[in-house]
N, C-alpha and C positions, 0 to 999 in steps of 0.2 A: 524197515525194508523198502518202503516206498521212497524215502529220502535217499537211500543207497542207490536205488535204480535211477533216480534223477541225476545223481552225481556222476554216474557212469555214462550218461548220455552226452551227446555233443551240445554245446551251448552256442546258439546264434548270437546271444548277447556279447559273449566274450570276443567272438570274431568281429562283430560290428564295432564294438568299443575299441578294439585294437586298431582297426583301420581308422576309425574316427580320431583316436589319439595321435596316430602317426601323421595323418593329414593336418590335424590342428597344430601338432608340434612343428611341422614344416612351415605351415602358414605363420605360426607365431615367431619362429626364428627369422623367417623372411621379413615379417613386419618389424621385428626388433632391429634387424640389420638396416633395413630401409629407414626406419625412424632414427636410428643412431646416426646414420650418414646425413639425413636431412637436418638433424639437430646440430651436427658438426658444421655443416655448411652454413646453417643459420647463425650459429655462434661466430664462425669465421667472418661472415658478412657483417654482423653487428659489431664485432671487434674492429674490423677495418673501417667501418663507418665512423665509429667513435674516435679512432685515431685520426681519420681525415678531418673530422670536426675539430679535434684538438689542434691539428696542424694549421687549419684555417684561423682558429682563434689565436694561435701563436703569432702569425703574421700581423693580426690586428693589434695584439698587445704590444708588439715591438714598435709599431707606429705610435700607439698611444703613449708609451713610455717616453719616446723621444719628443713628441709634441708637448707632453706635460712638462718635461724638463726644460724645453725651449721656452715655454710660457713662464716658467719659474725664473729663468735667467733674465727674461725681459721685465717681468712685473714684481719679482720677489714676493710672490703670493704663496704662503705656506700650504694653501689648499692644492695648488698645482704640484708642489713637491710631494704632497701626500698621494695625489693621483699617480705620480711617477713611481713612487715606491709600491703602490698597489699593483700597477702593471708589471713591475719587475718581479714582484712576488708571484704573480700569475704565470709569468714566463718560466720562472724556476719550477713551479709545480707542474706545468705542462711538459717541460723537458724531462722531469722525473717520471711522469706518467707514461710517456711514449717511448722511453729509452729502450726498454726490453723488446718491444714490438718492432721498432724501427731498425734496430741493430740486426734483425734477422736477414735483412737485405744488405748486401755489401755496399752498393752505391749509396743507398739511403743512410747507411751507417757513417759513410764518409762525410756527407753533408751534415749529419747530426753532430758529429764530433767537431767539425769546424764551427758550426753554429753555437755549440756549447762553449768552445774556447772564446769565441767572440763575445758571448754573453758575459763570461767572467771578466773579460777585458773591459767591456762596457761598464760594469759595476765599478771597476777600478778608476776609470776615467771620471765617472760621475762623482765618486768620493773625492778624487783629487781636486776637481773643480769646486766642489762644495767646501772643502777644507781651505782652499785658497781665498775664498770669500768674494772679493770684488772681481770685476771682469777686467783684468790686466792683460798684457801681451801674452804672457805664458798661459793663463787660463783660457784666453780667447783661442790660442792655437789648439789647446786641448779640446775646447768646445767644438771647433771645426773638425777635429779628428773624430770626436764623438758622433758628429753628424754623418761623416763618411762611414764610420763603423756601423751606424744604424742602417744606412742604406745597404751596406754589404749584408748585414743580418737579414734584412727584409728580402734581399735577393736570394740568399741561401735558403730562407724559409720557403720561398716559392719553388725553388729547385727541389727542396726536400719533399714538398707536396707532390710535385710531378713525378719524382723518382719513386716515392712510396706508392703512388697510385698505379704506376706501371707494374710494380712488383705485385701488388694485391690483385690486379687484373689477371696477371699470368697465373698466380697461385690459385685464384678462384676458378679460372678456366680449367686448370689441371684437376682440381677437386671435383668439378662438375663432370668431367670426362670419366673419372674413376667411379663416380656415382652411377653414371649411365651404364658402364660395363657391369657393375654389380647388379643393377636392376635387370639387365638382360640375363645374367646367370640365374638370378632368382626366378625369373619367368620360365626359363627352360626347366629348372628343377620342379616347379609347381606343375607344369604341363606333364612332365614325366610321371610323377606320382599320381596325378589325376588319371592318367591313362591306366596305370596299374590298378588303381581303385575301381575304375570302371569295369575292367576285365574281371576282377574279383567279385564285383556286385552281380554281374551276369551269371557267373558260375554259382554263386550262392542262391540266386533267385531260381535257377533251374532245379536245384536240389530241394527247395522248399515249396515249389509251386503245387506239387501234389498234396502236400500236407495242408496248405491253405485252402485248396479246393474242397477237401473233405470237411474241414472245419467250417467253411462258409455254408455248406449245405446243411449241416446240423444247426448252425445259428439261424438260418432262414426258417427252419421248422419251429424253433423256439419263438422267433419273432411273430409267427402266425398264431401263437398260442397253443401249439401242439406240445404239451409238456410230457406226453407219453413217448416221445422219441427215444430211441435207444441211446445208451451211454456212449459218449465219444471215446474211441479207443486211443490209448496212449501210443506215441510213436518214438522215433529215435532221437528227437530233439527235446531238450529240457523245457524250453519255453512252451512248445506246443503241448507237451505232456501236462505242464502246470495249467495251461489254458483249458485242457480237456477236463481236468479235475475241477476247475472253477465253474465250468459250464454245468457239469453234473451236480455240483453242490447248489448252484443257483436254481436248477430245475426242481430239485427236491425241497427247497425252502422258499420258493417264490410265494406260495400262498401265505406263509407266515409274514413275509415282508409286506404283502398287500394289506393284511389285517392290521399290521403295525402302523402303516401309513394312514389307514382309515381312522384308527384310534387317535393318532396325533392330530389329524385334521379336525376331529370333533373337539379335542382339547383347545385348539386354536380358535375355533368358532365360539366356544364358551368364553374364552379369554377376551375375544373382541367384543362380545356382548357386555362383559363386565366393564371394559374400557368405555364403551358407549354410555353405559349407565353413569359411570364416574364423570364423564364429560358433561352429561346432562345436569348432574348435580352441581358441577362448577358453574355452568351457565345460569342455573336458577339462583345460585348464591350471588353471582355478579349482578343479576337483575334485582335481587333483594337489596344489595348494597346501593345500587343506583336509586331505587325508590326511597330508601332511607335518607340518602343525602339530599334528594329533591325535597323531601318533606321537612328538612331542617330549616328551609328558607321561609315557610309560611308564617308561623307565629312571630318570628323575628321581624319580618317586614310589616305585618299588621300592627304590631305594637308601636313601631316608629311612626308609621303613617297616621294612625289615629291620634297620636300625641301631637303631630303637626296640625291636624285639623282642629283639635281642641284649642290650641294656642291661637290659630287664626280666628276662629269663631269668638274667642274671648276678647281679642284686641280690635277686631274690625266689625263687630256686631253682626256677624253672620252673612255679610254681603257675598263673600266668595265661597261660603260653606257648601252650597249646592254643587258648584263646579268641582270643588275638592272631593266631595263625597262621590260624585260621578266618576272622577278620575280614579279614586280608590277602588270603587266597585269594579271598574274596568280591569284594574290590575288583579284584584282578587279573583274575579270571574275567569280571567285568563289563566291564572296560576292553578285554580282548582280544576278547571276543565282540561288542562294539558299536563297533568302530573306525570303520566306514564307514556307519553308519546312525544315525537318530535313536532316542532311547529315551524312554519315558514319564518324566515328571518325578517320578513316584512311585519309579521304579527309581533315578533319580539321588539322590533323598533317602534311599532305603534304603541305598545304597552310602555316602552321606555319613555316615549314622548309624554304619556300621561304622568309618569313618575316625575319627569323633568318639570312639568307644569306645577305639580305639588311643591317641588323644591323652589321653583322661581317665585311662587306665591309666598313661600316661607321666608326666603332670603332677600326678596326684592332685588335691589341693585347690587347686593353684596357679591352674588355669584351670577355669571352669565354662562350660557350653554351654546355650543355650536355643533350642529350635526351635519355631516357631509357624506354622501353616498356616491361612489364612483364605480360604474359598471352595473350590469344587469344581475339582480339578486332574486329574481322572481322564483327561481327553482331551488334556491338554497334553503336548507333546513337546519335547525339548531335546537339544542335542548332549551326548554323554557326556563326563564329566570336565570339567564347566563350573563346578560349585560347589566341589568339593574343593580345587582349586588356590587359590581365593580364601581359603578358610578356612585353608589351610596357610600362605599368605602372612601372614594376620592373626596366626597363632601365632608364626611365626619372626621376623617383623619388627616386631610390635607388642607381644607379650605374653610372649615366651620368658624374659625376664629380670625380669619383674615379678610381684609378689604380688597375689592377689585379682583376677586377670584374668577377663574375661568376654567371651564371643562370643554375640551374639544374631542368630538367623537368622529372618527374617520372610518368608513367601511369601504374597503377596496377589494375588488374581485380580481384575482390573478388566474393563471391557467389551471393550476392544480389545487388552489386553496382560496379561501376568502379570509382576508386579514381585517380584524377589528381593532383599531387603536383608540384607547381612551387615555387622554393626556390632560393633566392639570398643572397649574402653576403654583401649587401649594408648597408646604414646608418640606416635602420629600421624605425619604426614608433613609436612615443611616445604613452604612455598608454592613455593619454587624447584624442589624435587625433584618436586612435584606437576605442575608445568608440563611436565616432560620425561619423565614416567613411562611414557608410551605410545610414545615415539620408537623407531622400529625401528633395529636394528643399532647400538644404543648400546653403550658399553664394558661396562656392567653386564650386558647381555644375553649377552655372550660369556664371562661368568665363572661360569656355572652357575646355582645356585638364588638368585635375587634376586627382589625384588618385581616388577621390570620383566618378568622372564621369564614368571611365571604370569599376570599381568594382560594382558600383551601377547599371549600365546598365546591366551587365552580371547577377547580382543577381536577378534583376527584371524579366529579360527574362526567367531565369531558373524557378523562382517561378511561373510565369504565365503559362509556358508550362506544368510543372510537377504537378502543383496544390499543392505544399507543400513548407515549409520553411526550413531553416537550411541546405542549400545545399552548402554554402561557409563558410569556417572557416579561420580566419587569426591568425597567431602566429608571433609576432614581438617584438623585443627589440631594443632600440636605439643603434646604432653602432654595432649591432650583426646580422643584416640581417632580412629578412621577409620570412615566409613560408605561402603560400596560398593553401588550400586544397579544391578541387571541387569534389562533389560527384554526379555521374550520376546514378540515380536509375535504377535497373533492376528488372525483374519479371520472376521467374523460369529460370534464365539465360538469359532473354531477357530484352530490355530496358523497361522503364516506370513502375517501381514498386512504391509502396507507402512507406511512411516513416516508417510504421510498420515493414517493412522487415529489417530495420537496425536501 
């Protein structure tokens, strides 16, 4: 029954849509007509421009063909003859291309027909001269005739260009005039229907103003929270009657919606709490992984260093043992006291120097070390035991069995990062091994001290701490040494930047 009442009432929507569709149809047709004419003008212009370019090229190719043939007669160079035939072929193609368009104009068609006939005769003359072979009296007369003909062809080509240009200018002017007249007609039509629409809009607004006023008053009471306001009465228009029903339904069910929103809000709060707990677990897991990787370095380094001290004490009678033990103690104290925190880069370098002393004592003149620092690194922090494993790998896997080994350590501060480069002149790493050097859980990582262990450990610790990848790069060739670059991110000149900074 209610739906039947609504169908029997007037529809504002139908009226507005009808007007809207009518106006849009007129606007669309106007646009299509205007666009079609603009497209036609553009195509006409493009076509005439292409023809004019072809005509200009025609005159050029006529000259080229004659010049090439003239050179051939003088020098008997087959390349000149080939150039002549190329120009003749281009002339023929141009004439075929422009024929339909040029013949639209009577005067241009005359010039074109003459030029076409002369072109055919030109080909006959050149064939005659070429068949005759040597330059005798007869062929010389034909050659002069060919020159004269070429001059006439060039002159006709220029007249054809002028004639066709006059024709296209007049045609383009007429097309533009027609377009302007159509534009004026479209503008008048749009203004007329706009006026009709304006009159209808005023009439419709007067009929609906009373309904809108009553609806606004009831809506204001609801906005103030007065849910006891009387039901809005339906009126003669479908849309307003439907709106009245919607308002009444909203008033009666608003409390239910409020409770529903409150319940959803509580669910979201609980969900966010669970997400926070999950994030905290992930953070703790990452910290645990970081500590585990840090601890992998301690027994490994201790074993190698004590083995070095034992050998030195055995062969030298203990003269340098005290200094070696002091250096070892410094490294171990540094490592044990800084397991779970960042250290100044200066401290890491100081510990690295102690390690270098141990290796210099062990290898004597077999390996030399060079350490260079560029820029201020006072405020730069780094994970402990980052540089020493890289140097140790360079010694064991690159220089241990070589003479005149050298390790260069360069620390360079840039705007957004600190670069640490550790370079040796050892035997290098093969390309195949270099591809898999960072793979986790490889067989070599399970066998103790290998290149993969030290590099992989440092790489994982840096990635876990800074939360980014690509902090270590290796450049190496077999028998040409290895260069390892470590990037320590900074932010505004301080540590801990993101990868976007560099």
